[in-house]
N, C-alpha and C positions, 0 to 999 in steps of 0.2 A: 254606714253599712245599707240603708234603704237605697242610696245612690248606687252603690253596687250592684244590687240586685235587681234595680228598676232596668240600670242601662248594660246587663250584663252582655247581650248578646253583641251589643253594638261596640261595647269596650275590646271583647274578645276579637272582633273583626278588625277594629284599627290596630290593636296589637300585632296581629298576623300582617298585616299589610306593611304598617310601619317595619316590622321585624323583617320581611323579605325585602325592605327598600334597603335597610343597613345592610345585611347580608350580600345584596346587589353592589352595594358601596365597597365592601369588604373586597370580592370578587373585582371588582373593576380597580382598585387600587393597590391593596395590599398584593393580592395574588399575582399581579402583574410584578409588584416588588419581585417574588420568588424566582419568576421568569425570567425577570429582565437580563440578568447575567447569562444564560443560556443563550436567550435571543442575541443577544449585543454581541457575544463572543462569536455568534453563527455556528454553535455548535449545533443548535437546532432552529429550525424555521419558525417563525410565528405560529402558523399551522400546528405544526408537530409540538407546540409548547403548550398550547391551547388544549390539543387533545390529551397530551400527558396530565396538565392540570387538570381538567374535567374529569378524568378517572381517580387522580391520586388526592386531589382538594376533597372530593365529594367522600372518597373512601373514609380520608381521615376524619371528614365532620361528621360523618355517618358512623363509622365504627367506632371512633376513640373521642368523639366530641363530647363525651359525658353523658353518664345515666343519671347524674347527681349532678347538680352547680347551684352554688350559692344565689340566692335570689336577689341578696344585695351586693352587685358586682363590684368587685376587688376587696370587699369590706369598706367601702367610701361611707357609708351611711350607718349611724346608729339606729337598728332597728326599733328601741325603745321609745326613739322620738315620734315614732309614726305609730304608736300601739292604738291609741284614741281616734285617728283617723287614716284607716287604710288607703281610702281613695286619693289622698294625696300622694303616696307613694305609687300608685295605677296612672295618676296624670303625670308626675315626675317621668314614670319610665316611659311612658307613651312620649312624653316631650323629647326624651334623650335620644329614643331611637330615631323619630324624624329629624331633630336637629343635627345629629351625628350622621345620618345619611344624606340630610341637604350638604353638610359641609364637605363628606366625601365625594359628592356629584361636582361641587364647584371645583374642588383640589384637584379629581381627574381631569376633569375639561381643561385646565391648565396645563396638565401633565406633571402636578406636584405630587411625589411622593411621600404623604404623611402618615402617621399612625392612627390607626382605626381604634387602638386602645386608649389611644390619648384624647381622641375624637368624643367616645363615649363616655372614659373618665369626666373630660371636662364640662360635658353636659349635665352627668349626674352631680357634680361638684356645684354647678350653677344654679339649679332648680332647688338643691336641698339647702344652700346656704342661704339664698334670697326667698323661695318659698315657704321653709320650715324653719330652720335656726341655722346660724352659724356654728354653734355647739352641736349640730347633729352630724356635723362633716370630720371624719377623722383626719384632720390636717397633718397629721405625721406621715400618715400613709401618701397623700397628695404630694408631701414635700420629698418622698422616697422615690415618685413616678417624675417628678422634676428635675431630681438631680440625674437620675436615666439621660435625659437628654445630652448630657455631656459624657457621662460613664460610658453607655454603650457605643457609641460612635468611634470615642478614642480607642476603647478595648479592641475593638473589631479591626479599628484602622491600625493600630499597631501590629496586630497578629496577619493582618493581609500585608502590610510591610515585609514583616518578617518572612513570611511563606513565598512571596514571589521573589524575594531576595535570594531565598534557598533555590528556588525553580530556576532563575538566571546563574547562580555559580555552579548547581549542580548538572544542569543540562544545558542552558541555553548558550552560554559563554566557554562551553567545552569544544574540545576538536572535533568529535563526532557526536553533535547533538543527538541525532536519531538513536544511536547505541546508548548513551547515556540515558535517554528516555525510557528505552526498553528497560534500563536497569532499575531506574529510580521512580517509574511510574507506579510499579505495583505498591511500592511503599506507601505512596501518596492516595493509591486507592485503599489500601489498609486505615491509614490515618481517618481518610473521608467517610469511610464505611462505619469506623467505630463511632467517629462523633455523630453523624447523622442517625446511628441506631442509638446512642445516648440521649438525642434531641426527641426521638421517638418515646423512648422509653422514661424520660423524666418529664416530658410536657405533653405527649400525647397518649400515652396508653394508660396513664396513671388513672385516668378516668372509669375505665373498663373493669367492671367488678369481677371479673377471672383476675385480673392482673392485681388488682386492689387485695384481693383474698391471698395471693402469695404473700404480700408484704415483703418485698424485695429491697433490700435498703442500697444505698449509692454503691457501694463496692461489689454487690452481687448484679446490679445493672451493668457495670464495668465489664465484668465476666462474662456475662452473656451477649454484651456489644463486641465484645474481642472475638468471641467463637463466631458471631454472624461475620465480623469483618474478616476473617481468615477465609469464610467460604466465600464471600464475594472477592476477594483478591484472587482465588482459584479461578473463580469466573472469566474476571477482567483479564488474567495473565491468557487465558485461551483467548479471550477477543483482542486482545495486543498483538499475539501471535500470527493474527489474520492479515494484520495492517502491513505491508511491505514498503520498502524504501524507493521510491521512483523519484531519481534525479531530475526527470522533465518538469516533475508538479515544483519542484525548486527555484525555476527559473526567476518569476517574479518576485516569490518571497522564500527566504533561505529555511524559514522554518515551517512548509507549510506539512511536510511528510511528520513532523515532530509534534504540530499542534492537533494533528489526528489522533493521536495517541491520547493528549489531554481531552479530546472531544470525547472520549470513551468514558471518560471522568464525568463530563460534565452530562451526559446523558443520564449517569445514575443519581448524581446530586440532585437534578432536575425532579426526578420521582421521588425521592425521598425527602426532598423541602417542601414538596406540596403535600405530601401527605401528613409532616409535621405540622407544617402550617395551617392544614384544614383542620387538623383534630384541636390545636391550640387556639386559634382565632376566631372559629365560629361562636366562641362561648360570648364575644363581643356584639354578636347580634342576638343570638339565642338566650342568654343570661337576662338580661332585661325583659325580655319576651316571656320566659318561663316565670318570672316573678308576677307578672301580670295575670298570667293564667291561673297560677298558681292562688293570689288573692281572690281573683274573681270565682272560681272553681268554688273556695270553700268559704265564700258568702264574706269575705273580709277580714281573714285571720291571716297575719304576716308570720309566716314560718322563716327558721334561719335556713333551711334550705327545702328543695323541692325535686321530688321526681321528674326527670326530663322524657316527657313522652316522645315514642320513636317519630311521630308526625313532625314534632318541632325540628329535630333535626335534619329530617329530609326537606322541610321548608329552607332553613338552614345554609343546608349543602346545594339546594336548588337555586337559591339567590346567590349565592357564590358564583356559581357557574354561570348563571346568566350575567351577570356584571362582567364576568372576564370576557366573554363570548362579543357583547355587546360594546363595551368601551374600554376592555384592558389595553389596547394599542397604545394608547395614551402613555401611562404610566411606563411601558415596557420600553416604549423610545426613549425616556427619560433617562431610566435607569442603565437601560442597555447601550446607549448610544452617545446620549448627550453629556454627561459628567467627564468620562474620559473613553479612549477607543479600547474595547476589550478584544483578546483573542481567546481561545479557550483555556491557555495556560494560565490568563488574567482573571479571566473568569472563574477557573477553578479554585485559584488563590485566594478570590473574594468569597467565594461560597465556604471554603474551607476556614476562614477567618469568621465567617456570620454563623457558621454552626459551633464553633468552639466557644465563641461568646456567650451563644445561648447556652451552652452545656454547662460552662463555668457560672452563669449567672443562676442558672437554676439550682446547681449545687450550692450556691452561696446564699440563696433567696434574695439577690439584687431584681426590682422589678427593671424590665428592659423592654424597649420596641424592638419587634422585628425587622421596622422600616427602619430605623435609626441605625439598627446593626449594619444590614446591608449595605446601605450608602455609606456608612463608615468604613465597611471594608474595602468599597470600591474606591474610595478616596486614598486608603491605605496603597493599594496597589499602585494608584495613579501617582501616587509622591515618590514610590520607588523607580518610577521613569522619569522623575524630575516634575517640580511644580508646571512647568510649560504643558506636561500632558494633560494638565486639567483645564476644564471650562469653569473657570472661576465665576463667570455673571452666571451660570445654571445652579452653581453650588450656593451662591448667595442667595438666590430665590428659593432654594429648598429650605434651607436654614431659616428665613424669613417664615415660610409656610408651616415650620415646627413651631415655630415662637408663636404664631398666631392661631394655633390648632385648639389650644385649649380654652381661651377665652372666646373664641369664635362658638366652637360648641356650648359653651356655658350661656353666652349671650342669646343665642338661639331658643336653647333650653328655657332660659327664664320666659322668655316671650311665649313659647307653646305652652309652657307649664299654667299661667296665669291665663291664656286663652282658653286650654281645655276646663280650669276650674272655673273660669266665667261661665261657660257653655252649660254644664254639667250641674253646677252647684246653684 
């Protein structure tokens, strides 16, 4: 207890710096994932994608990032194992933030889209198992997270494959693709709007006290999302009517006018996915930060959960935006162009598959990675065009980076944990 009181200011300053660094990594790596399909399909330019991400990621992180968050991230650590030595949890959370941030920096430098959730989970598991006790880790929870490496990409890939095959059958392979697109794109707009709304309801807005007080169940979420989707579809139809068939545009690429219709879809999905992502994944940076601030502020008391001060969400949102602007282009290039060639219709199929997987996982309680989900969805769309459409070398590198993420985060966290323990103790 005396250690925490003696070094309170320094520990808080380190927590804020490391938390911002981790949020920077989330922006540089994970946000680039969310924007990759839109940029790769040329529905948006890099500049437009960054502007959209800045607005909607920050809005999601700040408005729906959570007034209350569990201090023990994802329930991985048993709080009772730390009751007598709260300073160990402070060192561990600082080590976790710093190690996860460093791993995200390394991964982003190489253009690897890795899971920010798995980065922080690996770090917490590492320091807890080695620095405290193997029994302090909820291994069942860790096992479920590891299983998501296989489940989420396969689920998203399957949905992506089916979605793009439906686009080919209903639109691209018809006698008049433009007319077919005008007929079926409103249906796709409804599905996308419904799913994106569901993502936001079940993963994003669940943190806001106003929505919490309503105590909406999954069926009520579906009803509200359907209503929202009807409104969005009406707006989408008005936008689609402004796009006219110009034969001159289709000289080089037969589907240029058709892809413009799908481009309307991609603009909406980019905004909505950025909001949902910001609201959900900002917790990877601010969760451990809130834990440290709660313990230090209370003089060493470990609470099950803590109030999330507004300034922490501002710091997390600011870090996400800074990371995206400064270094996001690396992962945007990998996801958007290096796995397979994307067009607006293919990018739409991938985004729809990713959103559907997130909704299904949220409804069934399966822990998934948004990164693995999106990459899996892009793979599914690529396979629908034939295995030759995929860059297998890039895919192999991505899979290896996924496998390395948990042990890399754990190894770095163990080093930093004992370093901080040695310095302060």
